[in-house]
N, C-alpha and C positions, 0 to 999 in steps of 0.2 A: 399472439396472432398465429393462426395455423399456417403451415407451409403452403406456399402458393404453387399451383400447377405450372410446369415449365412451358406449357402451351396455352395461349389465351385465344378465344374465338374472336375477340375484338378489343379495342382500347376501352370501350365502354365497360366491358367486363372487368378489365384491370382497374378502372376507376372505382367500380363498385367494391372490388375486393380490398382495395387500399383505403377506401373511405374518403376520397377527395376527388375532385374533377380531373379528367385527363386533359392533356394538352391537345390542341388541334392536330389531328394526324396529318402526316406528310403524304404525298401521293403513293410512295412506296409502302407506307403503313396501311393505307386504304386498300391497296392491291393485295397485301398479305392477309388482310381481314376477309377479303372476298374469296381467297384461295384456301380451302381447308387443308390442303397439303402443305402449306407454307406456315412456319412458326410465326406467331405474332411478333411484331417488332416493338420493343420497349425502348424508349429513349435512354441512352446510356448515361445521360446526365441526371436522370430522375433520382433524387436523393432518397426516395421511398423504397427503392428496390436494390437488392444485392444479388449479383449473379454468381452462382457457384457451379462451374462447369456448364451443363445445359439446363440447370435448374435455377428458378428465381425464388427469392424469399423477400418478404417484407423486411425492411432494414433491422427492425428491433428483434426479429426472430431468426436472423441468419445463424447458421450452425457454427461458424468460426469467422474470425476477422478476414477481411479481404486480403489477397496477396499484397505484400508491401505495406499493409496497414499496421499501426502499433498493436501489440498484443493487449488483451484486456488487462487493465490496471496500469499500463505503461503510459504515463503522461496524463492520465485521467482516472479518478477513483471509479471503482467497479465493485458491485456487490452481487453480480449474477452467479458467482460460484457458490453462494449459499453458505460459505464458511467464514469469510472475513470481509471487511472493507479493504479491498486490495488497491495499493497505489505504490508506484515507483516513478520518480521523475523520468527515468529512461532506463529500462531493462528490456532485453529481448523477450523474456518470458517470465514475468514476475510470479511469485508464489506466496501464499499465506505463510506466516511463521508457524512452524510445526511444533513449537513448544511455548509455554507461558513463561513470563518473567516477573509477573506481579505488576506490570504496567497498567495504568488506568487512563484510557484515552480522554474521556470526558473531564475527569477531575484535573488532569495535568493540563489540558487545554485551558481551563479556567485559571489555574494557578499561574501559568506562564503568560496569560493574557492574549492567547492566539484567537484568531477569528474562526478558524475551521480546522477540524481534524480531517486530514486527507485520506489516511489509511496506512496500511502496513505492507511490508514485503521483506523477503529474506535475501540477504546477500552476505554470506558468512555469518553475520549477526542479524537480529531482527531490527529493522528500521521502522520507526513510528514517525509519520510525517504530519506537519501542521502548516497551515497558511497563516502567517502572522497578521495579515490584514487583507481586505477585499479589493485592494487597489492594484492588483496584478503583480505583486511581488513574488519572489521565488519562495518555494516551500523550505522549511527548516526541519531538522529531525533530531531525535534522540534515539540511540541504539542500545539494545539490550541483548545479553547472551549469558549462557551458563557455561562456566569454564571448569576444567577438570581439576578442581581444587576444593577441598573441604574447609580450609582455613583461610580466612581473609588476610591475615598478616603475611602468610606465605605467598599468597597470590599477589599481593601488593609488592612484596619484596622482589619477586621475579620481574614484575613490571618496572619497578624502580631501577633495577639493574640495567634493563634494556634501554629505558629512556635516558638514564644517566650517560650511557655510551653514545646514544644518538645525539644528545644535546651537549655532549662533552662537559657535563656537569656531574662530577663524582659525588656531589652532595645532594643530588636529586632524591627526594623522598616523599612518599605519600604521608598525609597528616589526617588526624581524625576529622570526620564530618561533624560540624556543630549540631548537636541535638539528635544525632542518629547513632545510637550505641553500637560500637563494634565496627562501624563503617569507616573506610579510609578513602581519601581522594587525592588527586594531583592534577597539575595543569602545566601545559607547555605550548607556547606559540598559539594561543587561542583555542586549544583543544583541552578537554577535561575528561577524566576517568574516575569512576567511583566503584569500589568493591563493597558489596553488600552481604551481610550475614543473614541467617534465618532459614535457609533451605539446605538440602543435603549437598548441593553444589553452590559455590560462590557465584553470585551474579555480578556481571560487569556492565555498568551503564556508562556510555560515552556520549559526548555532545560537543558542539562548537559554541563559541561565545554567543552567537545570535539565536541559539535554539531556545534559551530561557534565561531570564535575569539571574545572575549568580546569587543574588540575595534570596531568591525564591527556591533555588535548587536544594538546600537542605530539607525543606518541606516536601519537595517532590521525591527526593531519595528516601525520606522517612516513610512516605506512603508506599513506595515500592518495597522497601525493606520489610515492612510489617504485614504485607499481603501474605495470605496463606497459600502454600503450594497446592496445586490440584492433586487429587488422589490419582493413583495409577489408572490409566485408560479413561479418566473422567473427560467427558466431552467439553468443548468450549462452551462458556455460558452465553455466547452471542457473537454477533458479527464484530463488535468492538471489544478490544482487550479491556479487562477490568481487574482491579485489585480485589481478590477474594477476601472476604471478611471471616 
């Protein structure tokens, strides 16, 4: 919808611009409509209108969120950026993931049995969020990143050393992922990590117990591991992440 003029000659004109009937004007609004030197009074509770300084916009075409309103993609999926389906449960300023990991939103949604893919956002690693069911539950996520290692075994060894210290378990060690050649994974306190081969940099996938059934995760990790990396400067294939074939 085009940007609305900051000054309206009458509430009837506002109604015409917004495509639905206006509320009955108050005496102050009637006076403002009769006085061409006075700006039109728009009900502040009208959900169709956003005020940006002295300008008014139809809600769906406002140039930026209202002050104190959540940023686009924070708490609600958003595709208006034209790059990705953006979502974060709560971030001040969410951003699309700037790199691919081989993740495939639609196929992993089906594999894990989730009702809806909510979107992605970057917070140190790329988070991919799903809604398990449509009954108002909290979203769950799998996270993906590329780490500064070329060898899966070396990357997993560094991880195992740190986790062994944190868990006070000197025997902590990653083990092979069933059915995914060259991949290693580990688990501690309901959190999981998997190191995947196949690209120039090792990819790390992490998730919590409720993100996907553990019996399904080898198939999920195989899908990600076997995805082809994008060519240099190759654009994203679409708003949703996919595993390139």
